[in-house]
N, CA and C atoms of all chains as a GROMACS GRO file, in nm:
protein
  582
    1MET      N    1   8.858  13.192  11.176
    1MET     CA    2   8.954  13.077  11.243
    1MET      C    3   8.876  12.983  11.297
    2ILE      N    4   8.874  12.848  11.246
    2ILE     CA    5   8.777  12.766  11.293
    2ILE      C    6   8.821  12.701  11.420
    3THR      N    7   8.758  12.683  11.546
    3THR     CA    8   8.765  12.621  11.647
    3THR      C    9   8.715  12.444  11.718
    4ILE      N   10   8.840  12.412  11.804
    4ILE     CA   11   8.783  12.284  11.770
    4ILE      C   12   8.656  12.237  11.873
    5LEU      N   13   8.618  12.132  11.857
    5LEU     CA   14   8.498  12.111  11.923
    5LEU      C   15   8.503  12.081  12.081
    6ALA      N   16   8.412  12.126  12.183
    6ALA     CA   17   8.422  12.067  12.316
    6ALA      C   18   8.398  11.958  12.310
    7THR      N   19   8.482  11.907  12.427
    7THR     CA   20   8.455  11.746  12.451
    7THR      C   21   8.302  11.693  12.451
    8ALA      N   22   8.196  11.758  12.517
    8ALA     CA   23   8.075  11.724  12.504
    8ALA      C   24   8.020  11.727  12.371
    9GLU      N   25   8.031  11.792  12.266
    9GLU     CA   26   8.014  11.853  12.199
    9GLU      C   27   8.039  11.733  12.079
   10LEU      N   28   8.169  11.674  12.067
   10LEU     CA   29   8.261  11.586  12.008
   10LEU      C   30   8.185  11.448  12.027
   11GLU      N   31   8.143  11.443  12.182
   11GLU     CA   32   8.093  11.272  12.188
   11GLU      C   33   7.970  11.293  12.136
   12LYS      N   34   7.863  11.402  12.123
   12LYS     CA   35   7.772  11.390  12.079
   12LYS      C   36   7.746  11.389  11.945
   13SER      N   37   7.849  11.421  11.890
   13SER     CA   38   7.836  11.410  11.722
   13SER      C   39   7.872  11.285  11.696
   14LEU      N   40   7.981  11.218  11.805
   14LEU     CA   41   8.065  11.089  11.738
   14LEU      C   42   7.964  10.987  11.752
   15SER      N   43   7.813  10.988  11.858
   15SER     CA   44   7.711  10.921  11.873
   15SER      C   45   7.642  10.888  11.732
   16GLU      N   46   7.654  11.011  11.653
   16GLU     CA   47   7.614  11.014  11.569
   16GLU      C   48   7.677  10.975  11.435
   17LEU      N   49   7.757  10.905  11.438
   17LEU     CA   50   7.877  10.864  11.356
   17LEU      C   51   7.959  10.746  11.400
   18PRO      N   52   7.846  10.607  11.396
   18PRO     CA   53   7.877  10.472  11.440
   18PRO      C   54   8.013  10.440  11.394
   19GLY      N   55   8.119  10.392  11.456
   19GLY     CA   56   8.238  10.327  11.425
   19GLY      C   57   8.342  10.449  11.429
   20TRP      N   58   8.309  10.552  11.433
   20TRP     CA   59   8.439  10.658  11.433
   20TRP      C   60   8.433  10.646  11.575
   21THR      N   61   8.604  10.662  11.630
   21THR     CA   62   8.665  10.687  11.702
   21THR      C   63   8.739  10.759  11.793
   22PRO      N   64   8.748  10.836  11.890
   22PRO     CA   65   8.847  10.990  11.927
   22PRO      C   66   8.991  10.889  11.906
   23VAL      N   67   9.093  10.973  11.847
   23VAL     CA   68   9.246  10.880  11.854
   23VAL      C   69   9.326  11.000  11.887
   24ARG      N   70   9.466  10.977  11.919
   24ARG     CA   71   9.539  11.097  11.942
   24ARG      C   72   9.460  11.177  12.054
   25SER      N   73   9.438  11.139  12.180
   25SER     CA   74   9.381  11.214  12.298
   25SER      C   75   9.291  11.290  12.257
   26GLY      N   76   9.188  11.225  12.124
   26GLY     CA   77   9.101  11.346  12.130
   26GLY      C   78   9.120  11.449  12.012
   27LYS      N   79   9.252  11.439  11.939
   27LYS     CA   80   9.295  11.544  11.858
   27LYS      C   81   9.220  11.497  11.723
   28ALA      N   82   9.203  11.378  11.696
   28ALA     CA   83   9.150  11.347  11.566
   28ALA      C   84   9.004  11.198  11.586
   29ILE      N   85   8.972  11.189  11.519
   29ILE     CA   86   8.889  11.074  11.486
   29ILE      C   87   8.909  10.970  11.369
   30GLU      N   88   8.866  10.846  11.396
   30GLU     CA   89   8.921  10.759  11.306
   30GLU      C   90   8.797  10.625  11.282
   31LYS      N   91   8.806  10.600  11.183
   31LYS     CA   92   8.730  10.486  11.156
   31LYS      C   93   8.773  10.375  11.044
   32THR      N   94   8.784  10.274  11.053
   32THR     CA   95   8.824  10.159  10.942
   32THR      C   96   8.716  10.082  10.854
   33PHE      N   97   8.703  10.117  10.738
   33PHE     CA   98   8.621  10.059  10.629
   33PHE      C   99   8.677   9.928  10.554
   34GLU      N  100   8.583   9.828  10.545
   34GLU     CA  101   8.617   9.734  10.470
   34GLU      C  102   8.564   9.717  10.328
   35PHE      N  103   8.599   9.679  10.239
   35PHE     CA  104   8.546   9.652  10.124
   35PHE      C  105   8.512   9.538  10.082
   36GLY      N  106   8.464   9.514   9.916
   36GLY     CA  107   8.486   9.366   9.870
   36GLY      C  108   8.604   9.343   9.854
   37ASP      N  109   8.672   9.437   9.758
   37ASP     CA  110   8.824   9.403   9.712
   37ASP      C  111   8.883   9.567   9.710
   38PHE      N  112   8.988   9.550   9.661
   38PHE     CA  113   9.075   9.682   9.574
   38PHE      C  114   9.026   9.774   9.536
   39SER      N  115   8.933   9.718   9.438
   39SER     CA  116   8.884   9.811   9.344
   39SER      C  117   8.780   9.892   9.386
   40GLU      N  118   8.652   9.812   9.498
   40GLU     CA  119   8.600   9.927   9.583
   40GLU      C  120   8.643   9.964   9.690
   41ALA      N  121   8.749   9.955   9.746
   41ALA     CA  122   8.842  10.039   9.864
   41ALA      C  123   8.873  10.147   9.771
   42PHE      N  124   8.933  10.139   9.655
   42PHE     CA  125   9.013  10.271   9.564
   42PHE      C  126   8.904  10.361   9.499
   43GLY      N  127   8.784  10.275   9.482
   43GLY     CA  128   8.634  10.375   9.392
   43GLY      C  129   8.623  10.462   9.551
   44PHE      N  130   8.620  10.411   9.658
   44PHE     CA  131   8.592  10.497   9.773
   44PHE      C  132   8.664  10.593   9.810
   45MET      N  133   8.794  10.571   9.822
   45MET     CA  134   8.902  10.655   9.811
   45MET      C  135   8.888  10.788   9.721
   46THR      N  136   8.876  10.731   9.582
   46THR     CA  137   8.861  10.851   9.450
   46THR      C  138   8.748  10.940   9.498
   47ARG      N  139   8.680  10.866   9.537
   47ARG     CA  140   8.530  10.970   9.558
   47ARG      C  141   8.552  11.037   9.703
   48THR      N  142   8.610  10.989   9.795
   48THR     CA  143   8.620  11.119   9.884
   48THR      C  144   8.776  11.202   9.839
   49ALA      N  145   8.846  11.144   9.796
   49ALA     CA  146   8.962  11.249   9.732
   49ALA      C  147   8.918  11.367   9.672
   50LEU      N  148   8.803  11.337   9.579
   50LEU     CA  149   8.723  11.449   9.510
   50LEU      C  150   8.648  11.546   9.602
   51ALA      N  151   8.590  11.497   9.685
   51ALA     CA  152   8.527  11.584   9.799
   51ALA      C  153   8.636  11.679   9.905
   52ALA      N  154   8.722  11.591   9.927
   52ALA     CA  155   8.799  11.641  10.041
   52ALA      C  156   8.864  11.763   9.955
   53GLU      N  157   8.903  11.735   9.813
   53GLU     CA  158   8.984  11.863   9.729
   53GLU      C  159   8.888  11.985   9.746
   54LYS      N  160   8.752  11.929   9.700
   54LYS     CA  161   8.675  12.056   9.694
   54LYS      C  162   8.651  12.111   9.810
   55ALA      N  163   8.630  12.048   9.912
   55ALA     CA  164   8.639  12.095  10.075
   55ALA      C  165   8.756  12.174  10.092
   56ASP      N  166   8.853  12.145  10.014
   56ASP     CA  167   8.967  12.194  10.058
   56ASP      C  168   9.010  12.161  10.221
   57HIS      N  169   8.977  12.047  10.238
   57HIS     CA  170   8.986  11.947  10.408
   57HIS      C  171   9.022  11.805  10.352
   58HIS      N  172   9.153  11.774  10.399
   58HIS     CA  173   9.180  11.641  10.336
   58HIS      C  174   9.207  11.534  10.478
   59PRO      N  175   9.178  11.407  10.438
   59PRO     CA  176   9.257  11.281  10.557
   59PRO      C  177   9.365  11.259  10.536
   60GLU      N  178   9.375  11.188  10.647
   60GLU     CA  179   9.508  11.111  10.665
   60GLU      C  180   9.447  10.977  10.633
   61TRP      N  181   9.504  10.910  10.570
   61TRP     CA  182   9.441  10.769  10.538
   61TRP      C  183   9.534  10.669  10.492
   62SER      N  184   9.532  10.525  10.508
   62SER     CA  185   9.612  10.442  10.466
   62SER      C  186   9.534  10.346  10.416
   63ASN      N  187   9.564  10.233  10.334
   63ASN     CA  188   9.484  10.142  10.232
   63ASN      C  189   9.553  10.014  10.245
   64VAL      N  190   9.502   9.912  10.261
   64VAL     CA  191   9.610   9.752  10.254
   64VAL      C  192   9.458   9.684  10.191
   65TYR      N  193   9.478   9.682  10.067
   65TYR     CA  194   9.410   9.589   9.986
   65TYR      C  195   9.272   9.658  10.003
   66ASN      N  196   9.114   9.581  10.100
   66ASN     CA  197   9.018   9.618  10.080
   66ASN      C  198   8.987   9.688  10.234
   67ARG      N  199   9.087   9.741  10.282
   67ARG     CA  200   9.063   9.770  10.376
   67ARG      C  201   9.099   9.956  10.357
   68VAL      N  202   9.044  10.036  10.420
   68VAL     CA  203   9.104  10.185  10.439
   68VAL      C  204   9.055  10.234  10.582
   69THR      N  205   9.134  10.305  10.649
   69THR     CA  206   9.162  10.363  10.768
   69THR      C  207   9.152  10.524  10.746
   70VAL      N  208   9.049  10.608  10.764
   70VAL     CA  209   9.070  10.704  10.765
   70VAL      C  210   9.058  10.811  10.876
   71THR      N  211   9.168  10.891  10.892
   71THR     CA  212   9.177  10.986  11.036
   71THR      C  213   9.162  11.091  10.984
   72LEU      N  214   9.078  11.160  11.059
   72LEU     CA  215   9.064  11.310  11.052
   72LEU      C  216   9.076  11.412  11.144
   73SER      N  217   9.154  11.519  11.143
   73SER     CA  218   9.172  11.604  11.222
   73SER      C  219   9.184  11.777  11.168
   74THR      N  220   9.179  11.881  11.214
   74THR     CA  221   9.205  12.010  11.150
   74THR      C  222   9.329  12.019  11.196
   75HIS      N  223   9.438  12.065  11.130
   75HIS     CA  224   9.572  12.058  11.188
   75HIS      C  225   9.556  12.241  11.239
   76GLU      N  226   9.540  12.318  11.176
   76GLU     CA  227   9.548  12.465  11.181
   76GLU      C  228   9.462  12.474  11.325
   77ALA      N  229   9.384  12.371  11.354
   77ALA     CA  230   9.296  12.412  11.501
   77ALA      C  231   9.346  12.335  11.611
   78GLY      N  232   9.446  12.228  11.572
   78GLY     CA  233   9.492  12.149  11.671
   78GLY      C  234   9.377  12.050  11.716
   79GLY      N  235   9.288  12.006  11.643
   79GLY     CA  236   9.168  11.908  11.707
   79GLY      C  237   9.086  11.891  11.618
   80VAL      N  238   8.945  11.858  11.666
   80VAL     CA  239   8.851  11.803  11.567
   80VAL      C  240   8.790  11.903  11.566
   81THR      N  241   8.729  11.954  11.441
   81THR     CA  242   8.636  12.074  11.424
   81THR      C  243   8.506  12.031  11.323
   82ALA      N  244   8.430  12.088  11.321
   82ALA     CA  245   8.299  12.078  11.244
   82ALA      C  246   8.353  12.052  11.087
   83ARG      N  247   8.465  12.089  11.042
   83ARG     CA  248   8.518  12.072  10.939
   83ARG      C  249   8.551  11.866  10.938
   84ASP      N  250   8.565  11.835  11.012
   84ASP     CA  251   8.600  11.687  11.030
   84ASP      C  252   8.474  11.625  11.031
   85LEU      N  253   8.380  11.658  11.098
   85LEU     CA  254   8.268  11.584  11.119
   85LEU      C  255   8.189  11.613  10.967
   86ASP      N  256   8.200  11.716  10.913
   86ASP     CA  257   8.146  11.708  10.748
   86ASP      C  258   8.222  11.615  10.693
   87LEU      N  259   8.312  11.568  10.683
   87LEU     CA  260   8.419  11.523  10.571
   87LEU      C  261   8.389  11.362  10.631
   88ALA      N  262   8.373  11.319  10.776
   88ALA     CA  263   8.315  11.226  10.814
   88ALA      C  264   8.223  11.155  10.760
   89ALA      N  265   8.116  11.275  10.752
   89ALA     CA  266   7.937  11.220  10.713
   89ALA      C  267   7.948  11.198  10.544
   90VAL      N  268   8.070  11.247  10.512
   90VAL     CA  269   8.057  11.244  10.359
   90VAL      C  270   8.121  11.103  10.310
   91VAL      N  271   8.233  11.070  10.398
   91VAL     CA  272   8.285  10.936  10.375
   91VAL      C  273   8.194  10.823  10.397
   92GLU      N  274   8.100  10.866  10.532
   92GLU     CA  275   7.986  10.746  10.522
   92GLU      C  276   7.899  10.735  10.465
   93ARG      N  277   7.877  10.826  10.393
   93ARG     CA  278   7.802  10.832  10.268
   93ARG      C  279   7.852  10.704  10.130
   94PHE      N  280   7.964  10.802  10.105
   94PHE     CA  281   8.056  10.726   9.994
   94PHE      C  282   8.076  10.556  10.050
   95ALA      N  283   8.102  10.521  10.159
   95ALA     CA  284   8.113  10.386  10.230
   95ALA      C  285   8.015  10.324  10.221
   96SER      N  286   7.904  10.380  10.198
   96SER     CA  287   7.758  10.274  10.216
   96SER      C  288   7.752  10.302  10.077
   97ALA      N  289   7.757  10.359   9.984
   97ALA     CA  290   7.704  10.350   9.877
   97ALA      C  291   7.736  10.247   9.762
   98MET      N  292  10.446   7.894   9.239
   98MET     CA  293  10.458   7.986   9.386
   98MET      C  294  10.580   8.095   9.385
   99ILE      N  295  10.559   8.195   9.419
   99ILE     CA  296  10.703   8.291   9.354
   99ILE      C  297  10.744   8.305   9.491
  100THR      N  298  10.877   8.301   9.489
  100THR     CA  299  10.981   8.299   9.612
  100THR      C  300  11.021   8.428   9.662
  101ILE      N  301  11.060   8.454   9.757
  101ILE     CA  302  11.136   8.554   9.806
  101ILE      C  303  11.287   8.584   9.773
  102LEU      N  304  11.342   8.710   9.742
  102LEU     CA  305  11.448   8.760   9.686
  102LEU      C  306  11.527   8.708   9.817
  103ALA      N  307  11.667   8.672   9.751
  103ALA     CA  308  11.773   8.652   9.877
  103ALA      C  309  11.848   8.811   9.893
  104THR      N  310  11.900   8.779  10.004
  104THR     CA  311  11.925   8.899  10.095
  104THR      C  312  12.038   8.965   9.990
  105ALA      N  313  12.095   8.918   9.930
  105ALA     CA  314  12.216   8.958   9.829
  105ALA      C  315  12.120   9.010   9.697
  106GLU      N  316  12.033   8.953   9.679
  106GLU     CA  317  11.962   8.989   9.564
  106GLU      C  318  11.879   9.117   9.580
  107LEU      N  319  11.826   9.137   9.684
  107LEU     CA  320  11.724   9.226   9.739
  107LEU      C  321  11.833   9.363   9.741
  108GLU      N  322  11.969   9.337   9.799
  108GLU     CA  323  12.053   9.441   9.829
  108GLU      C  324  12.085   9.503   9.699
  109LYS      N  325  12.092   9.427   9.586
  109LYS     CA  326  12.152   9.442   9.464
  109LYS      C  327  12.015   9.550   9.401
  110SER      N  328  11.885   9.498   9.432
  110SER     CA  329  11.814   9.561   9.346
  110SER      C  330  11.753   9.700   9.399
  111LEU      N  331  11.779   9.703   9.540
  111LEU     CA  332  11.758   9.799   9.605
  111LEU      C  333  11.856   9.917   9.575
  112SER      N  334  12.008   9.898   9.543
  112SER     CA  335  12.068   9.996   9.507
  112SER      C  336  12.024  10.024   9.393
  113GLU      N  337  11.960   9.986   9.288
  113GLU     CA  338  11.904  10.007   9.147
  113GLU      C  339  11.771  10.151   9.176
  114LEU      N  340  11.725  10.128   9.310
  114LEU     CA  341  11.600  10.190   9.366
  114LEU      C  342  11.618  10.279   9.465
  115PRO      N  343  11.657  10.399   9.440
  115PRO     CA  344  11.705  10.505   9.535
  115PRO      C  345  11.623  10.528   9.621
  116GLY      N  346  11.603  10.535   9.767
  116GLY     CA  347  11.514  10.590   9.825
  116GLY      C  348  11.435  10.486   9.888
  117TRP      N  349  11.427  10.346   9.839
  117TRP     CA  350  11.381  10.239   9.884
  117TRP      C  351  11.439  10.188   9.988
  118THR      N  352  11.388  10.150  10.106
  118THR     CA  353  11.459  10.107  10.232
  118THR      C  354  11.409   9.940  10.282
  119PRO      N  355  11.470   9.839  10.359
  119PRO     CA  356  11.390   9.743  10.377
  119PRO      C  357  11.299   9.814  10.477
  120VAL      N  358  11.195   9.744  10.549
  120VAL     CA  359  11.139   9.761  10.653
  120VAL      C  360  11.094   9.606  10.690
  121ARG      N  361  11.024   9.639  10.840
  121ARG     CA  362  10.978   9.478  10.863
  121ARG      C  363  11.098   9.358  10.858
  122SER      N  364  11.213   9.384  10.920
  122SER     CA  365  11.304   9.294  10.898
  122SER      C  366  11.331   9.221  10.755
  123GLY      N  367  11.324   9.324  10.696
  123GLY     CA  368  11.354   9.303  10.538
  123GLY      C  369  11.262   9.219  10.433
  124LYS      N  370  11.101   9.203  10.543
  124LYS     CA  371  11.015   9.169  10.487
  124LYS      C  372  10.922   9.218  10.378
  125ALA      N  373  10.964   9.375  10.342
  125ALA     CA  374  10.905   9.455  10.270
  125ALA      C  375  11.000   9.566  10.250
  126ILE      N  376  10.939   9.656  10.156
  126ILE     CA  377  11.026   9.761  10.126
  126ILE      C  378  10.970   9.902  10.107
  127GLU      N  379  11.009  10.000  10.155
  127GLU     CA  380  10.951  10.124  10.153
  127GLU      C  381  10.960  10.255  10.091
  128LYS      N  382  10.902  10.364  10.096
  128LYS     CA  383  10.972  10.471  10.024
  128LYS      C  384  10.861  10.568  10.043
  129THR      N  385  10.860  10.704  10.083
  129THR     CA  386  10.815  10.809  10.095
  129THR      C  387  10.781  10.899   9.986
  130PHE      N  388  10.702  10.935   9.937
  130PHE     CA  389  10.693  11.007   9.805
  130PHE      C  390  10.657  11.154   9.860
  131GLU      N  391  10.699  11.288   9.817
  131GLU     CA  392  10.659  11.437   9.856
  131GLU      C  393  10.608  11.480   9.707
  132PHE      N  394  10.486  11.509   9.706
  132PHE     CA  395  10.439  11.584   9.585
  132PHE      C  396  10.403  11.770   9.610
  133GLY      N  397  10.366  11.807   9.533
  133GLY     CA  398  10.347  11.976   9.520
  133GLY      C  399  10.209  11.963   9.624
  134ASP      N  400  10.098  11.905   9.567
  134ASP     CA  401  10.017  11.924   9.696
  134ASP      C  402   9.898  11.796   9.688
  135PHE      N  403   9.809  11.777   9.715
  135PHE     CA  404   9.724  11.650   9.772
  135PHE      C  405   9.658  11.646   9.579
  136SER      N  406   9.655  11.698   9.527
  136SER     CA  407   9.600  11.668   9.369
  136SER      C  408   9.702  11.574   9.308
  137GLU      N  409   9.828  11.651   9.358
  137GLU     CA  410   9.957  11.592   9.266
  137GLU      C  411   9.972  11.435   9.315
  138ALA      N  412   9.917  11.416   9.465
  138ALA     CA  413   9.962  11.313   9.525
  138ALA      C  414   9.874  11.200   9.491
  139PHE      N  415   9.728  11.276   9.484
  139PHE     CA  416   9.653  11.143   9.479
  139PHE      C  417   9.644  11.120   9.302
  140GLY      N  418   9.669  11.169   9.231
  140GLY     CA  419   9.676  11.156   9.097
  140GLY      C  420   9.790  11.051   9.072
  141PHE      N  421   9.923  11.065   9.162
  141PHE     CA  422  10.019  10.962   9.175
  141PHE      C  423   9.913  10.829   9.200
  142MET      N  424   9.880  10.835   9.317
  142MET     CA  425   9.793  10.694   9.340
  142MET      C  426   9.723  10.641   9.264
  143THR      N  427   9.636  10.738   9.197
  143THR     CA  428   9.541  10.671   9.119
  143THR      C  429   9.596  10.604   9.010
  144ARG      N  430   9.717  10.664   8.945
  144ARG     CA  431   9.794  10.589   8.850
  144ARG      C  432   9.859  10.453   8.892
  145THR      N  433   9.906  10.476   9.031
  145THR     CA  434   9.944  10.319   9.090
  145THR      C  435   9.828  10.234   9.119
  146ALA      N  436   9.731  10.250   9.129
  146ALA     CA  437   9.608  10.198   9.176
  146ALA      C  438   9.562  10.122   9.062
  147LEU      N  439   9.587  10.203   8.922
  147LEU     CA  440   9.543  10.131   8.813
  147LEU      C  441   9.666  10.014   8.784
  148ALA      N  442   9.767  10.062   8.745
  148ALA     CA  443   9.866   9.947   8.762
  148ALA      C  444   9.866   9.804   8.884
  149ALA      N  445   9.860   9.849   8.947
  149ALA     CA  446   9.860   9.745   9.085
  149ALA      C  447   9.749   9.646   9.051
  150GLU      N  448   9.625   9.700   9.033
  150GLU     CA  449   9.506   9.623   9.004
  150GLU      C  450   9.546   9.539   8.869
  151LYS      N  451   9.598   9.604   8.785
  151LYS     CA  452   9.620   9.524   8.638
  151LYS      C  453   9.720   9.438   8.672
  152ALA      N  454   9.842   9.436   8.786
  152ALA     CA  455   9.939   9.338   8.795
  152ALA      C  456   9.865   9.258   8.906
  153ASP      N  457   9.762   9.258   8.952
  153ASP     CA  458   9.706   9.187   9.090
  153ASP      C  459   9.802   9.178   9.184
  154HIS      N  460   9.899   9.300   9.214
  154HIS     CA  461   9.966   9.320   9.301
  154HIS      C  462   9.970   9.453   9.374
  155HIS      N  463   9.897   9.465   9.506
  155HIS     CA  464   9.855   9.572   9.595
  155HIS      C  465   9.953   9.641   9.659
  156PRO      N  466  10.010   9.764   9.672
  156PRO     CA  467  10.050   9.833   9.789
  156PRO      C  468   9.973   9.847   9.900
  157GLU      N  469  10.062   9.847  10.018
  157GLU     CA  470  10.022   9.926  10.158
  157GLU      C  471  10.112  10.064  10.155
  158TRP      N  472   9.967  10.128  10.149
  158TRP     CA  473  10.027  10.286  10.145
  158TRP      C  474   9.969  10.389  10.225
  159SER      N  475   9.982  10.488  10.278
  159SER     CA  476   9.920  10.582  10.322
  159SER      C  477   9.960  10.725  10.237
  160ASN      N  478   9.875  10.825  10.323
  160ASN     CA  479   9.874  10.957  10.251
  160ASN      C  480   9.836  11.059  10.329
  161VAL      N  481   9.933  11.158  10.382
  161VAL     CA  482   9.870  11.273  10.430
  161VAL      C  483   9.928  11.394  10.356
  162TYR      N  484   9.802  11.465  10.289
  162TYR     CA  485   9.806  11.556  10.236
  162TYR      C  486   9.902  11.554  10.100
  163ASN      N  487  10.021  11.608  10.066
  163ASN     CA  488  10.102  11.576   9.955
  163ASN      C  489  10.193  11.456   9.958
  164ARG      N  490  10.194  11.354  10.082
  164ARG     CA  491  10.318  11.267  10.094
  164ARG      C  492  10.223  11.150  10.051
  165VAL      N  493  10.294  11.033   9.989
  165VAL     CA  494  10.260  10.960  10.009
  165VAL      C  495  10.372  10.838  10.051
  166THR      N  496  10.314  10.764  10.128
  166THR     CA  497  10.410  10.620  10.175
  166THR      C  498  10.407  10.488  10.091
  167VAL      N  499  10.482  10.456  10.038
  167VAL     CA  500  10.446  10.305   9.988
  167VAL      C  501  10.515  10.183  10.040
  168THR      N  502  10.442  10.073  10.072
  168THR     CA  503  10.512   9.994  10.114
  168THR      C  504  10.471   9.851  10.048
  169LEU      N  505  10.578   9.790  10.015
  169LEU     CA  506  10.562   9.689   9.902
  169LEU      C  507  10.582   9.529   9.968
  170SER      N  508  10.512   9.444   9.961
  170SER     CA  509  10.581   9.336  10.029
  170SER      C  510  10.490   9.190   9.944
  171THR      N  511  10.515   9.108   9.956
  171THR     CA  512  10.424   8.964   9.877
  171THR      C  513  10.390   8.885   9.987
  172HIS      N  514  10.256   8.913  10.042
  172HIS     CA  515  10.209   8.842  10.132
  172HIS      C  516  10.228   8.667  10.142
  173GLU      N  517  10.187   8.635  10.008
  173GLU     CA  518  10.176   8.478  10.010
  173GLU      C  519  10.330   8.406   9.992
  174ALA      N  520  10.421   8.508   9.981
  174ALA     CA  521  10.544   8.448   9.998
  174ALA      C  522  10.583   8.517  10.130
  175GLY      N  523  10.540   8.570  10.195
  175GLY     CA  524  10.605   8.619  10.334
  175GLY      C  525  10.777   8.727  10.324
  176GLY      N  526  10.743   8.791  10.188
  176GLY     CA  527  10.867   8.897  10.201
  176GLY      C  528  10.858   8.968  10.074
  177VAL      N  529  11.013   8.997  10.026
  177VAL     CA  530  10.994   9.076   9.924
  177VAL      C  531  11.034   8.984   9.774
  178THR      N  532  10.966   9.018   9.675
  178THR     CA  533  10.984   8.909   9.550
  178THR      C  534  10.952   9.004   9.462
  179ALA      N  535  11.020   8.950   9.322
  179ALA     CA  536  10.987   9.018   9.219
  179ALA      C  537  10.916   9.122   9.160
  180ARG      N  538  10.773   9.032   9.199
  180ARG     CA  539  10.635   9.162   9.185
  180ARG      C  540  10.681   9.278   9.280
  181ASP      N  541  10.722   9.300   9.423
  181ASP     CA  542  10.756   9.408   9.456
  181ASP      C  543  10.822   9.492   9.403
  182LEU      N  544  10.937   9.442   9.339
  182LEU     CA  545  11.032   9.516   9.254
  182LEU      C  546  11.000   9.588   9.130
  183ASP      N  547  10.862   9.514   9.057
  183ASP     CA  548  10.817   9.516   8.910
  183ASP      C  549  10.763   9.669   8.952
  184LEU      N  550  10.666   9.628   9.081
  184LEU     CA  551  10.590   9.734   9.120
  184LEU      C  552  10.655   9.877   9.178
  185ALA      N  553  10.756   9.854   9.231
  185ALA     CA  554  10.843   9.945   9.304
  185ALA      C  555  10.905  10.035   9.158
  186ALA      N  556  10.894   9.964   9.041
  186ALA     CA  557  10.991  10.038   8.918
  186ALA      C  558  10.852  10.131   8.878
  187VAL      N  559  10.718  10.115   8.870
  187VAL     CA  560  10.624  10.147   8.811
  187VAL      C  561  10.609  10.277   8.913
  188VAL      N  562  10.580  10.226   9.018
  188VAL     CA  563  10.580  10.372   9.112
  188VAL      C  564  10.701  10.494   9.082
  189GLU      N  565  10.832  10.450   9.107
  189GLU     CA  566  10.893  10.538   9.031
  189GLU      C  567  10.875  10.598   8.931
  190ARG      N  568  10.832  10.560   8.834
  190ARG     CA  569  10.835  10.585   8.696
  190ARG      C  570  10.698  10.700   8.724
  191PHE      N  571  10.601  10.675   8.742
  191PHE     CA  572  10.456  10.750   8.783
  191PHE      C  573  10.512  10.896   8.906
  192ALA      N  574  10.594  10.846   8.997
  192ALA     CA  575  10.635  10.954   9.091
  192ALA      C  576  10.701  11.045   9.045
  193SER      N  577  10.782  11.042   8.917
  193SER     CA  578  10.881  11.159   8.863
  193SER      C  579  10.813  11.197   8.717
  194ALA      N  580  10.671  11.144   8.697
  194ALA     CA  581  10.640  11.177   8.567
  194ALA      C  582  10.559  11.341   8.575
   0.00000   0.00000   0.00000
């Protein structure tokens, strides 16, 4: 069973993930990315989808044209875990590629 | 300039699109689709993305694992137009494939 991060741990981790903020009373983290157009936004989503499926850990996300909001939480743990931070790091990489 | 559908027209069209409901005071239509898993859901999103890009008319949508909520509106017209109904019909086809 994966355990949720303690508050101090989460704060420290988020300081290394610029733009990610706690939401839902700290039970999830979220960031909105802006791309040049829909094609770029959906390209990012596609890469993230492949990584998420491989890791068997999926984002909650929404897309409006060139914007994608990604929300990460580990439902079975009831909060933010190392799996979310790992996926956030991957998402960052794809967003800046 | 594409014009928004009159209320009667919209109601008639929605009667032919089961599950689609007006939202945002009738300025958009929305439906949530449920798939077997994330892979199926994202496959549906990918097909829809390609069709949307081709038509240069894009959905607002969100995805949580096997669920996808699709919201359609024509921003430049300020409401629901024939372009939204066309995309809704395409979305229906992909969702049932």
